[in-house]
C-alpha positions in Angstrom: -0.6 4.9 -9.0 0.2 6.7 -5.8 3.4 8.2 -7.3 1.3 9.7 -10.2 -1.4 11.0 -7.9 1.1 12.6 -5.5 3.1 14.2 -8.3 -0.1 15.5 -9.9 -1.5 16.9 -6.7 1.7 18.1 -4.9 4.6 18.0 -7.3 7.8 15.9 -7.6 9.4 17.5 -4.6 6.6 16.4 -2.3 6.8 12.9 -3.7 10.5 12.8 -3.0 9.6 13.6 0.6 7.1 10.7 0.7 9.0 8.3 -1.5 10.0 5.9 1.3 7.0 6.4 3.5 4.4 3.6 3.8 1.4 3.2 1.6 -0.8 4.2 4.5 1.0 7.5 4.9 0.8 8.2 1.1 -3.0 7.4 1.1 -3.5 9.8 4.0 -1.6 12.5 2.2 -4.0 12.0 -0.7 -6.9 12.5 1.6 -7.9 9.0 2.3 -9.4 8.6 5.7 -11.3 5.3 5.2 -9.8 3.0 7.8 -10.7 -0.1 5.9 -8.7 1.0 2.8 -5.8 2.0 5.0 -5.9 -1.4 6.8 -6.0 -3.2 3.4 -3.0 -1.2 2.2 -1.1 -2.1 5.3 -1.9 -5.8 4.8 -0.8 -5.5 1.1 2.4 -3.7 2.1 3.3 -6.4 4.7 2.5 -9.3 2.3 4.3 -7.7 -0.6 7.4 -7.2 1.6 7.4 -10.9 2.7 7.0 -12.1 -0.9 9.5 -9.7 -2.5 12.1 -10.0 0.2 11.7 -13.7 0.7 15.1 -14.1 2.5 13.9 -11.7 5.2 10.6 -13.6 5.7 10.6 -15.9 8.7 7.6 -18.2 9.2 5.1 -16.3 11.3 2.8 -19.3 11.6 0.4 -17.9 9.0 -0.2 -19.5 5.6 -1.0 -17.0 2.9 -2.9 -18.0 -0.1 -2.2 -16.1 -3.3 -5.8 -15.8 -4.3 -6.7 -14.3 -0.9 -3.9 -11.7 -1.2 -4.9 -11.0 -4.8 -8.5 -10.4 -3.7 -7.2 -8.0 -1.0 -5.1 -6.1 -3.5 -8.1 -5.8 -5.9 -10.1 -4.2 -3.1 -7.6 -1.3 -3.2 -9.6 0.4 -6.0 -8.0 3.7 -6.9 -11.4 5.3 -7.2 -12.1 4.5 -3.6 -9.1 6.5 -2.4 -10.6 9.8 -3.5 
């Protein structure tokens, strides 16, 4: 979603510049200044990294429940970014 919005707003070259930046930075580029949305994106990014790169995840003492994380991800409504 962010790839499409950045390319639409700023072009492919700008996206290439932001390709490896965090979701938070991409949201700010798109004009999002709602701290709650940025915090949710940060949580989503960290959780996604732990799940996708399981070998890099060491027990941080927190038990994550899939439903809680899905609820958080659903709160990242694309309409709320703009």
